[in-house]
C-alpha positions as CSV (number, residue, x, y, z in Angstrom):
1,M,11.3,-4.9,149.7
2,S,13.1,-8.2,150.4
3,A,16.7,-8.6,151.6
4,P,19.4,-8.7,149.0
5,W,20.5,-12.0,147.6
6,T,23.8,-13.3,149.0
7,R,26.2,-15.5,147.1
8,E,25.4,-18.4,149.4
9,A,21.6,-17.9,148.8
10,V,22.1,-18.0,145.1
11,E,24.4,-21.0,145.2
12,A,21.8,-22.8,147.3
13,L,19.3,-22.6,144.4
14,G,20.9,-25.7,142.7
15,P,22.2,-26.0,139.2
16,T,19.4,-24.0,137.5
17,T,16.6,-21.6,138.6
18,D,13.5,-20.1,137.1
19,V,12.8,-16.7,135.6
20,P,10.8,-15.3,138.6
21,T,13.8,-16.1,140.9
22,V,16.3,-14.5,138.5
23,A,14.0,-11.4,138.3
24,A,14.0,-11.2,142.1
25,I,17.8,-11.5,142.3
26,F,18.2,-8.6,139.8
27,G,15.3,-6.6,141.4
28,V,13.2,-6.4,138.3
29,N,9.8,-7.6,137.2
30,K,9.6,-11.1,135.9
31,D,7.7,-10.0,132.8
32,T,10.7,-7.8,131.9
33,V,13.0,-10.8,131.9
34,Y,10.5,-13.0,130.0
35,A,10.1,-10.2,127.4
36,Q,13.9,-9.9,126.9
37,I,14.3,-13.6,126.5
38,R,11.4,-13.8,124.0
39,R,12.9,-11.0,121.9
40,G,16.4,-12.5,122.1
41,E,17.8,-9.5,124.1
42,W,18.7,-11.4,127.3
43,T,22.5,-11.5,127.4
44,A,23.1,-11.7,131.1
45,T,23.1,-15.5,131.2
46,R,22.5,-18.5,129.1
47,V,18.9,-19.5,128.7
48,L,17.9,-23.2,128.7
49,T,14.5,-23.9,127.2
50,L,12.7,-27.3,127.5
51,G,9.4,-26.9,125.7
52,R,7.7,-24.0,127.5
53,K,10.0,-24.2,130.6
54,I,12.8,-21.7,130.8
55,K,15.7,-22.4,133.2
56,I,18.7,-20.2,133.9
57,P,22.1,-21.7,135.0
58,V,22.9,-20.6,138.6
59,R,26.6,-20.7,137.8
60,D,26.1,-17.9,135.2
61,L,24.4,-15.8,137.8
62,I,27.2,-16.3,140.3
63,T,29.8,-15.5,137.6
64,L,27.9,-12.3,136.7
65,L,27.1,-11.0,140.1
66,Y,30.0,-11.9,142.3
67,A,33.8,-11.6,142.0
68,P,35.5,-14.9,141.6
69,D,36.5,-16.6,144.9
70,S,40.3,-16.9,144.7
71,S,40.4,-20.0,146.8
72,R,38.0,-21.8,144.5
73,D,39.9,-20.6,141.4
74,E,43.1,-22.0,142.7
75,T,41.6,-25.4,143.4
76,E,40.0,-25.4,139.9
77,Q,43.3,-24.5,138.3
78,Q,45.2,-27.1,140.3
79,C,42.7,-29.9,139.3
80,A,42.7,-28.8,135.7
81,S,46.5,-29.0,135.5
82,G,46.8,-32.7,136.5
83,P,45.5,-35.4,138.8
84,H,43.3,-34.4,141.7
85,N,45.8,-35.6,144.3
86,P,49.4,-36.3,143.2
87,S,50.2,-38.1,146.5
88,S,49.6,-41.8,147.2
89,E,46.3,-41.0,148.9
90,P,43.1,-41.9,147.1
91,M,41.9,-39.3,144.5
92,E,39.1,-36.9,145.5
93,S,36.0,-36.8,143.3
94,Q,35.4,-33.6,141.4
95,S,32.5,-32.7,143.7
96,E,34.8,-32.9,146.7
97,C,37.7,-30.9,145.3
98,G,35.6,-28.2,143.6
99,C,37.0,-28.6,140.1
100,R,34.9,-28.0,137.0
101,V,33.8,-30.5,134.4
102,G,35.7,-30.1,131.1
103,E,34.6,-27.7,128.4
104,S,32.9,-30.4,126.4
105,A,30.3,-30.8,129.2
106,V,29.2,-27.2,129.2
107,I,25.5,-26.6,128.3
108,R,25.2,-24.2,125.4
109,P,22.0,-22.7,123.9
110,L,20.7,-24.1,120.7
111,R,21.4,-22.1,117.6
112,G,18.4,-20.7,115.8
113,A,16.1,-21.6,118.6
């Protein structure tokens, strides 16, 4: 049996990951996850399909598995409420301050797919 997945290890996967990795994180067989996705029963995360490739957003896994990090939430709320830096210093980019892209940039599954 492998070591449990930490939040840092999951975050290090990048923006998306594959089904075998998701199955390892949840501690189930990959065929179980594939079958649930195929039957439309997978509700744990969004599922992104590109042809035959299936990708799972890592942010969905982090949200599902780990309690929100309060320091990150405060930064995101602060950035969402106004400019990144109200002082006269140059503004930080979103990647430096940790804020999220607006709701319009969220990837959503296709309807009827």
